[in-house]
Each structure stands twice: as C-alpha cells, then as structure tokens.
N, C-alpha and C positions, 0 to 999 in steps of 0.2 A: 504495500499500500504505500501510496506518496502522501506526502502531509504539505500543507500551505505551497502546494504549489509545486516543490520537488519531487524530484523522480525516488524512487527507492533504490536501494544498493546494485541491487542488481540491472536494475534500468541503465543506473547510471554509468555502471561497468563496461556495461555493453555500446552504448555512445561512446566512453573515452578510446575503449577498442577501435570503433570504428571512426572515429576520429583520428586517433593515430593512422591506421590503415590509410586513410587520407590522405593524409601529412606526407607519409612516407611517398606517394604518389605525387607530390608538390602541389596536391591544391590545401591551402592554404586558409581560404576566408567562408567565413558561412555566417548566414544575418538568418534571423528569425524575426517573425512576423506575427505579435499576439494576436493582435486582433484582427480576422477578415474582412477587408474592405471591398462593398460592392460596385462592380465597378457600373455603372450608366449603362442600358443597354441602346443600343445604336442598331439602327438597320441592317439587313442583310447585306446588304450591298455596299456598306461604307467600308473602306479599304483600314479606317483606324479600328475601329471595333475588330477588325480581322486581326489586326498587329498588335492588338491586347489581350488575345485570348494566350494563356501560358501554356506550353504544353512540358510535361516532364518525361524525361527520356530515360531510360533504364537501360546501365551500362551494358554492353552486349557480354554473354555469358563468354568464357577466353576456357579453350580447347584444353584436357587435359594433357601437357606436352610429356615426353619422353625422359626417366629419369636422366639429367644432367652429373647429379653427384649424389651420391648414398645419403640416403634420408635417415633423419635424425628424429627419430618417434617424438610425436610430444601431442599435448592437450592447448588446444586453440587457445581455451579459456584460464589456462596456464601460463601461456607465452605471451597473453597480452595484458593479467589481472596486476602487474607490475607497474604499470603506466598508469597517469595520475595526467589526464590532459586539460583539465577543465581549467585548470592553472598553470597552463603552457603559454609563454607568450608568443608573440611574432618573432621571428628571425631577424634580426637587423643585421645589414650587411656590416662587415667589418669595419672597423674607424682608418684612416691612412695610418701608414706605418712608418716608425720615425727613422732617421736615418740611420742606414746601416750601420751596427757597430761592428768594432778590428772580428769579431769571428767568422759574421755573415760574411766576410771577403774570401774569396777564392782557396778553399784549403788542398794542399796534397792529399792524393789518396791515400797514403801512409798515413796520415796525422790525421783521418776524419774519426776512428775511435778517441781519439784522443779531446779533439774538438768537440764531439759529444759530450765527453763526461765533464770537458769546463761549462757546457749549456745547462747540464744536471747540476753541476756545484754551484751556478748559477740561481737556480729554481730553488733551491735549500728545501729547508722544512716551510713549504710556501704558505702565507697567511694573506695574500693579496688579494682573495675575494671570500667570497664565504661559504664557497665549495670544502675547503679545509676546515671545515669544523665539525664535517661528517666522516671523513675521509679517512679510514683506515690504513690504506697504503697510498702516495704517486705513485703514479704510473708514468713513465714518460715514453717508451717507448722500447722495441724491440727489433731484431736484425742484423743483416748485414751493414755496416756502415757505407760500405761502397756497391751497395744495392743500384739496380740498373731501374728497378720496379718499388714503387714503394706505394702502400697503401694508408689512406687516413680517412678514420671515423669520424666518431663525434664524440665518445665518452667512455671512460669505465664504466662497467657495470658492475654486480656485487663479486661474481667470481675473479673480476680483475682488480677489485680494492683488495679481495683479500691475497692475492697471489704478486700485485703490484708488475703485471704483465699484460699488455692490450691484449684484449682477442684470445680467451683462453675459457670461454666458457662456451655453452650449446651455438650462441655464433661465430663464437672462434673457431668451433669445429670445422663450422661449414664454409668457413673464410678457408683454411687449410685445405676444404676439399676442394675448392674454387682454385685454390694455388694450386696442387696438384695434377686438377686438371689441364691448367696449363703449359704442364711439363714443368715445374719449378717446385723447387721443397720451400715449406716457410724459411728458411735457415738463409735461403738467397733473396730474398725481398727484405724492406722494411716496413714497421708497422707503426703507426700514431694516431693519436688523435687529437682533435680541436681543445679540449680540456684533459685537464692531466690529474681531475678530480674525479671521481663517481659524485655525480648529481643527484638527491635526494629522490628514491623513487626514480632512479631514470629516467628522470622527468628531461626535457629539451633543456641543454644552457641557458640561462638569463646571459641577455647582450653582455652585460657588463663582466659577466665572470668569463663571455667566450673572448672579449675584446682584451680581457686581462690577460689571456691566458695565449692566445695564438702568436703572437710574434714569438714564442717559443717555439711552436710549432714551427714558422718560417726560418728560424736558425738554423733547426735541424734540417730542414730542406734544403739549405744554401747550403748545409755542409756536405750533404751525402749528393747532393746534384744529381737525380734520377733522373735518368731519360722520361721516364714516362710515369706518373701518378695517378691513380683511380681514388678517386672521391667516391667514398661510400654513404650516399644517402643525402638527403636534401641542406640538411646541417653542415655538413661538410663541406659541398660544395659552397656553399653560401659564405662561408666562413674563409675560406679561400683563395675567391674571386671578389669579393665583395658586392656580388649582384645577387639581387632577388628576384628571382623567375622559376617558373615549374620543372621539377626534374625531368621532367617530357623534352623541354626547351635545351636540355641538356642533352641528355642522352641521345646514342646513335654516332655521335661527331666528335671529331680531335681538335680541342680547345689551345693554342698556344699559350704558354705560362712562363713562369721564371727562365732566364738564363737556355733558355729553348727547351726547356722539357715540354711534356705535351701534357695536357690534362684529358684524362678520360673520366666519366662518370657511371655511377649504375646504383643499383637498390642496395642498402645496407643486409647484412647477413642477417639481422633481428626481423625485417622487411619477410625477408625470403621465407624464414622459418613459420610468420604468419598468411604468407601466401605463397605456396610453392609452386603454383601456376606461372610466378614471373622467374622461376629459376631460367624457364628456356631465353627471358630477354636480357636477364642480368648475364649469361652465357655469350651472347651476341655483344654485348657492352667485352666483355673479359677477351672475345678473339680481336675488337679491334684494336684493345692494346696487346696483343701478341704479336698481332700484325706489324703495329710501330716497333716490335721487340726483336722483330725479325724469329717468331719463336711457331714452333709447330705441336699441335697436342701432338701426345705420346698414343702408341697404339694402343685398343683397347684389346685385353686379351679374352 
C-alpha cells in the first residue's frame, strides 16, 4: 500500500531499477504531469488538432542474441536492488582541467610504474570529497602501466571497496570475459574509474565528487598514454569528454582523444548483467577497439 501519494517499497524499487536501465541507455530526463490536461476539441480536419494528439511508442523487443561471453547467473532484482536512483543527480560535464603539472609530461615507458606510484602517493589518504567518509579502501587502478588499451568505469562497488582493486565483483568477472573475448588478458590492459571511492549504495557520483577525482584519472591516462580508451557507460564518457549526450550518440564510432588516443564507448558491465540482450551490441563496440589495436579474436574451440 502507498501512503500520502508515495509508492510502496516494492514499486519504488522497481521504478528505481527501471530508471537505472534508462540512464545506462543514455536517457536521462523524465517529466511527470500530475494533473491531466484536457485539450480543446478541434474539428477532425484541423491539422493542429492532429499534431496535438500524443502517441506512446513502446520500444521494440530485442531478439535474444547468441551468448558472447559466459553467463554469470543472477536474479534481476538482486542486481538492481542496490541502486537508489531517486536521489541521483544529473551528470554534469567535467570542469576544464588546470595546467598540466610536471607529472603529466610524457613519461618514458620504463618509468610508467614509478610515475603511477607518484600519482597514488599524491592522492594519499584522500579526504577531498564526501566519498571518503564511507570508504573502506581507495581504488586507484589495476593493470599494465604500459597498456595499449585502457578501460574507464564509473566508480568502485562493494567488492572493489573491500579489495582495493577495480572491477573484481560480478561486473568485473564479466569485464574479464569481455577482455578475454578480445584475445587479451586482464594483466595486459589498464583499468580505472572516474572516482576512486565507492559512492553510497552504488549511486552515481555527485558532480563535485567526480570533478574532484577526475584530474587524477587524467594523470593516469597521461602517464600510460594508451592507444585506445574504452569508456564503460554514461558517467565515464561524460567526465572523460566534458560532453553530455545519450550513449547512443557515442557508440559505434571512434572519437579522437588526448595525445592521439582513440575513445570508444560501450555499456557498463553492470548494465549488461541487468540486460544480457545488450551484450551483442557491447561486442560490436569492442570489435571497433580491436580494429584500432590490430587485434583479431581468438578461435573458439
């Protein structure tokens, strides 16, 4: 039952899961009209009346694709219940980055590990934003400091916060499978996030939190100098580019990025766990990255 016009817990949870689904598709604005407005009747021949008629278009059903990555069994309600979308802010573009500090100058390949270590030391036991209050471990990054391919996600989840490594939970298992489908190993790529502390209840980072943390991500990128960066989801591409547009406006193309790197955008693994039908589209995005890197997928046995 609902009280005072408020939905009950089950309905609220379902609405939040649905909003999360639409946000991952790049649809970020919804409007609710509380009072029905009766339009004045017009003659049937009036073109204005015909234009005033609203139509509701249901999204077309997506055909079940062939399995591209090994399935990770889960219940949809379980994977969505930890997201609380009613308090999520609109994602704001990143602020202009300040003048590059010396560490962001081009670093010789044999010094990348040491340079990343300096960035981690600069972050320290960070208390620059509110995310530090609920943090267990800061999640800096993981992988090859000389990687040609880099993945950028949104922020740590519960498993990442416990272990101090990015993408080690269920979404991380799927990402590992995606990397394997490309013919690579996790140890051959570099993985990082927009924010390095877990947002409460896995919510989207607040703009001030992301703006505070993203300069460190850019420092990492500027040291590693990957050939290709794959942005995983809406938050990652928004703060990497400073532009807010639907994910569909990014996917399927190669975008120029810093120092000649190529930016490719796909869905976040957490979204793919909620909607496995989108895996075929994510695989198409990864094939674009493979083409840019000169990779061919391994032969399936």
